[in-house]
N, C-alpha and C positions, 0 to 999 in steps of 0.2 A: 636541593636539600628539603625545600618545602614539600615537593611531591613525595619524596621518600618518607617524610614524617607522616604525611597523610595516609600513605599505604600502610605503614606500621600501625597507625591509629585504627584504621578500618579493620585490619587483620586482628588486632587485639580485641576490638569490640565484637567481631564475629565469633571468636573463641570464647569470650566471656559472656556472650549474649547480653551485652550492655550497649547503650547508645554510642554511636561512633561520633565523628566530628560533626559540628553544626553545619548549617547550610553552606554549601560551597559557592553559591551564586555571587555573594559579595566578593569573595576572593577572585572568582573568574572575571567579574566585571572590572575589578581594580587592576588585575593583570593586563587585561586588554586595553585599558585606558593608558597604563604606563607604556605599553607597546605603541599606542597612538602618539604619545608624547615623544618617544624615541624616534619614530619615523618622521615626525614633524621637525625635530632637531636636524635630522639628516637632510631634509629638504631645504630648510632655511639656510643651513651652513654649506649646502651642496658638498657635503663630505661623504665619502664612501670608504673611510678608513676601516681598518680591521676591528678596532674597538667597538664602534657603533654597530657593525655587522654582527659581531658576536653577541652584543647585548640584545639586539632585535631577535636574533635566532633563539637565544636563551628564553626570552619572554614568550615567543610564539610556541616553543616546545613545551614550556611550563603550562601555558594556557591549554594547549591541546591535551596534555596528560591529565590536568585537573578536570577538564571536561569529561574525559573518559571515566574518571573515578566517580564523577557526579552521575553520569548516565548509567554506569554499572549498577548503582543502587536502585535507580528507577527501573532498569531492565529486570532486575531480580524481583521487584514487587509485581511487575506486569506478568511475569511468568507464573506467579501464584494466582493471578486473576486480573484480567485486563480492566483498567480503570479509565473510563472515558473522561472523568473529571480532572485528570492530571493536566496541569497547565504550566508546569515548571519550565518548559523550554522557552516560553514567551519572555521570561525575565533575563535570559542570557543574551548579552550584547555581543554582536560580531559583525554582521553585514553593515550596520549603520556606523560602526566605529572605524573599521579598517577595510573599506570597500576595495582598495587596491589588492589586498591579499585575497579577497574573494574572487576578483577577476583573474588573478594569477592562478588560483586553484582551478578555475574553469578551463584555462588553457592547458593545464597539466592533465585534467580529466579528459579533455578532448584527445590528447595524444595517447593516453592510456586506452581510450575507447578504440582508436584506430589500430592498436597493437593486436587486438583480437577481433578479426572480421566477423566471427560467428555471433558476437555480442550485438544485439539489435539496439540501435541508437534510441529508438522510441522507448523500449523497455528500460534502457539505461537512464533516460530522462525521468522516467517514473521513479527510479531509485534515487537519483540525485535531488529530485524535488521533494522527496519524502521529508516530513517534518523532523524526523530523527536523524537525517543524514545531511542536512544543510550545513552543519558546522563540524561534521566528522570526516575522518580520513577514510578513503575507500581503496587504498593501495593493497591491503590484504585481500579484499574481494577480487581485485584484478589478478593478483597472483594465483589465487585458487581457480578462478574461472578460466584463465589462460592455460593452467595445467590440465584442465579437463577438456577444453574445447579449442585450444589454440591452433590446432592443425586443420580445423574445419573452415569451409567457405561461409559466406554470410547466410544467415537464416532468413533474413527479411527481404533480400533481393537476390537475383541470379548473380553468380560469380562472387567476387570479393568486395563488391561495393555495398556498404551499409546504407540504410535509409538515413535521411538527414536529421531525424529525431525531433523535428518541429511539428509534425502532424502524422496521424495514423494513416492518412490517405497515401502517403509515400511509402508506407510500410507494407511489404508484400505478405506478411504473415496474416493480415486481416482480409486480404482479397484473394479469392479463388484458391483457398487452401483446403483440400479435402480432409475429412476427418482422419483418414488413414495416415496422414502426415503428422498427426499430433501424438502418435504413439509409436512403438517400435516392436520388432520381432524379438524373440528370445535369442540369445547368443547361439550361433550355429544353425539357425533356421534360414534356409535359402529364400524364404519369402513366398513359397507356394503351399503354405499350410492351409488347412481347411478353415474357411471363414464362418463367422456367425451371422445368420440372417435374421432380420426383423420380419416377423410374420404378422400381418394385420389381424387375421382371424384370432390368433392367440391374444393379441393386444386387447381387442374389443370384448373378449370373453371375460375379462377381469373387471370387476366394478371397484371403484375407489382408487386409492393409490396403487400404482403398478409395481411389479416385482420381477426379478429374474429367476426363472425356474431352471437351474443348472441341470437338474436330474432329468429334464425332459429332452435332452439332446438326442438327436437321431441322425440318420444319414442325410436327411433332406434339409435339416436346418434346426435352429434353436428358437423356441418361443422367447424371444429376447424383448422384453416389455419396455425397458427403459434405455435402449441403446442411445437414444437422443430424443429430443422433443419432435414429434412428427410434424411434417409440413401441412398435413390435412387440417383444416381450420378447427373443426369440432374436436378432433383428437388432441390437437395442440392445446386448446384451452382446458381440456380435461387434465392434461399433464400439469399445466401451469397452476391450476387451482389446487393441486395436491402437492406441489413441490416443497412447500414449507413443512408439511406434515411428514413427508418421506424422509427428509434429511434431519429433521428435529428428533424423530424417534428412532432413527437407525442406530445400531450399535457402533458402526464404523463407517466413516467416509474415506474411501480409498482414492488417492490421487494417482492417475495414470498419465504420465507425461514422458515424451520420448527422451528428453535430456536426463531426467531423474532416473529413468529406467536403465540408463547406461552405467550408473554408478554402483560399484560393488561394495556392499556394506558387510560382507562376511567377516572381514577383519574390522571389528567395531572400534576404530581408533578415533581420537579427537580430530586428527587431520581429515579423515573420511567424513566425519560429521560436518566439519567446516566446508568441505567441498560440496556436500549435499545442500547446505544452506545457501551457498553461493549460487548454485544452479537454480534453487527454488525461487530466489529473488527476481529472476528475469526470465523464467521459463514460460512457454506458451500458456500453460494452465493458469499461471499467475497474471496473465495479461488479457484475460477474456472476462466479459461481463457475467455470463451465465455461471461460469465456474466460481466467480466471486460470490454470487448469491448462494451457491451450494456450500461453499466454505463457511460463509457466515452462519448458515443454518446448522452445519455439522461440525463446527469447530471444537466441540467438546471431545470429539474422538476422531481427529484428523490424522490419517496415516499416509505415508509415501510408499509407492510400489517401486522397488529398486531392481537391480540386476538379479537374475536367477529367481525371480518371484519372492524375494525377501522384502519384508516390510518393516518400517520403523515409524513411530509416531513423531509428529512435528515437535511436540513439546519435549519428548525425550532427547531428540537431537539438539534442540536449543539448550536444554538443561545440561547436557554433556559439555557443550562448548562453553556455557556460562561458568560451569564449575572448574573445568580444566583447560579451556582453550583461550583463544583470543577474544577479548570482550568486544572488539570492534566488528566481529562477525555476528554478535547478538544484538547490538544497538540498532542496526537497520530494521529489525523486527519489532522494536519497542512500541511503535505506534500502529502496527498492522493488526487491527482488531479482529480481522477475519481469520487469523491463524491461531489466536489464543483464546482459551475459555474466558468468559467474562467473570468479573468479580461479583459473585452471587450474594446479594444481601437479603434474599427473600426469607431466609430462616433466622436472620439476626434480630435480636431483641435488646433494647436498652436495659430492661429488667424483666425478670421472669413473669410471664403472663401479661406483659405489656403490649404484645402484638408486634408484628414485623415493622422494622424501620424503613422498609423498602417503599419508595415512592412509585407512582404509576410509571415513571420513566425507567426506574430500576427493573420493574416487572417486564417491561417491553425489551430491555436489554437482555434479560435472562432468557427470553424467547428467541433471541437472535436478531432483534430489530434495532435500528440505529436512527439517529437524527437525519433529517433530510439534507442538511449541510454536509454531515460526515459521509453520507451516501454519495453525494455529488463529488466530493473529493476523491473517494475510492474509485468512482467510475470515470474520473477525468482522463485516465490513460487506458481504460479498458472498454472494449467495444464488443457488441454482439454482431453476428453476421448480418442481421437486418437492422437498419437504422432505427426503426420504430421500437425495437426491443429494448433499446437503452432506456427509454422513458418508462416502459413497463417494469423493467428491473429496478429502476429508481423507486417506483411505487412499492414494489415488493420488499426492498431493503428497509424502507421506512415503516413497514407494517401496514401500508395502505392497501387499497383494493387493487385487484388485477385489472388495471385500466390504462389506456394510452392517451387519455384526455388530460393535458396539463392544466387547463383552466379548472376543471373539477378537482384535481389534486390540490391545487393551491387554495381553493375555497374550503376544502376540508381541513386546511391547516390554520384557519382563522382561530385566534386565541392562543396559538402556540408560538414558541420562540424559534429563531433561526440565527445562525452566525452570520453577521453582516459581511464578514470577510469571504465567506463561501459564495456570495453574490457577485463579487468583483471578478469577472471573467469575460472571455470572448463568446460565451454561450449566447445563442439567440434568445430574444425575449418574447413574452406573450404580446399579441396584437389584438385589438378589438375587445379587450376586457378592461373596462374602466377601473382605475385604481391599482391595476396589476401589471402595468407595462414594465415595472422593475423586475418582475419575476421571470426567471429562466424558463423557457419552454421545453428544455431538455437538459440533462446533466452534462452532456458532452457536445462538442462541435459536430454538426452533421458531416458525414464523410462523403456523401454522394450529391450534396447540394452546395450552394454557395451563399447561404443565408447567415453564416456566422460573421461576427464583427472582428475583423483582423486589425492589427496595428498597422502603422504606416510602412513598416518593413515586412509585412506579410506574415508575421509570427502570431501564433495562437497562444492565449494565456488561459490555462485551465483553472477551475475553482481551486482555492487553497484555503486551509483553515488551520488555526493553531498558533498565531503569533500574538498580536496585540489588539484584536478586534472585540467589540462588545456584541452582545446578542440584541437582535431586534425582534419585534413582535408583529405577526401578521394580524391585521384588523379587517373589519368589513370595508374600510375605506382604502386599505392597502397596507404598506409597510410603515411602521412607526419605530424609529431608532434615533440614537444620537450619533452625529457624524462630526469628525474633526475637519476643519477647513483651512485652507491656506490661500492668502490673497497674493497673487502674482503682480508685481509691478511691471507695467508695460509703458515704455516710452513712446509717445505719439510724435511722429516727425512733424515739424512745422511746415505749413504749406508754402 
């Protein structure tokens, strides 16, 4: 009854353009604590009678649905303009109150993962670790993804065996994967169609940002200027130096991914849009570092190439599902800043003639730059073909220089803040730099070396941001921040 009243209240406020119910955080936390009490009573009395089971199920269902209503409002605001200052998720209690339910959900998610071999476990871990998905249900995602790719073999390893999901090293999609495997032919094409060739002479004849001259196609090849970043060192750095400008000023950034290109959107239904979003969450394009940078720069006009060369914007697909579909397929995108246009404050004034209220940080966000901690979180499950490129992309995402020297990068951060939570990870640290041994030397764990710090069970812990951490400040002497501590009592055996 509580959930139904909330739904009616929200619907009435939407129609009348008035304020809806107050903050649902208090109701959410009160419900989860009552559930905690109910579970404790069951444990103490060792009772598994029907009444207590029904009460616990009712409380869990109510909490889950109230959470969806809370996140629905946030998702709607994020679709209008992504807000990096949103911290509402940090006040929702779940993992610390009912950890046994969280563990049970992990076991269920593992079974759901195994039901679709084509679903890469490393990509799925990126999804389940997302700040918006930790407390939400992913059953609808599994239904949609299985409907699209349930008959296919594993994408990350030969045969039907998925990678273990604990490291990108075990995921075959990052190792020895040719570019041709990341896209697909048109329906009916036998695979022997004419290829497009990259021509060095055409590339070097263009000064500044490169472009693709489609009209110059001939029998010998196409002057294809930006098929990829060239491996030749000088040309490579020329491309990297202009990558921000290319994607920032482009009218459209078109995503070409083999999974998305198999989805037919000619019948533009809600169900089709939901399937498209499910594929986008774990596709190859969404799991690579360079494409993350491209999306961050071009997110104001991000489009998906689908079957039969039909296109649709990411925002339109999200808006369709938000308006008429399942809200649990929009919530996973709620904190994905690289897919949504930012909340632009550059033209906002408190009063006429008073000047813009935008801070320096707001101006950087409007250009497609993000904080160094946020960049580390986004890169935690995304890798470039070359290990050294991860650090370079980290610099570019934060608006820094095109450099691969981590010590110089951190020195340029002196006087700026960083989320202390993003520093707690298995990433290797700087060495030989006084005062900066706390600073990660890269945003991801190295895949071809063994310098990362693993836990006792061999698992890696990527950077994470967005729960209950405070910001720290980078100073000349190192990191300055407040930390909570806990003193463990250790009994010393008598000699």
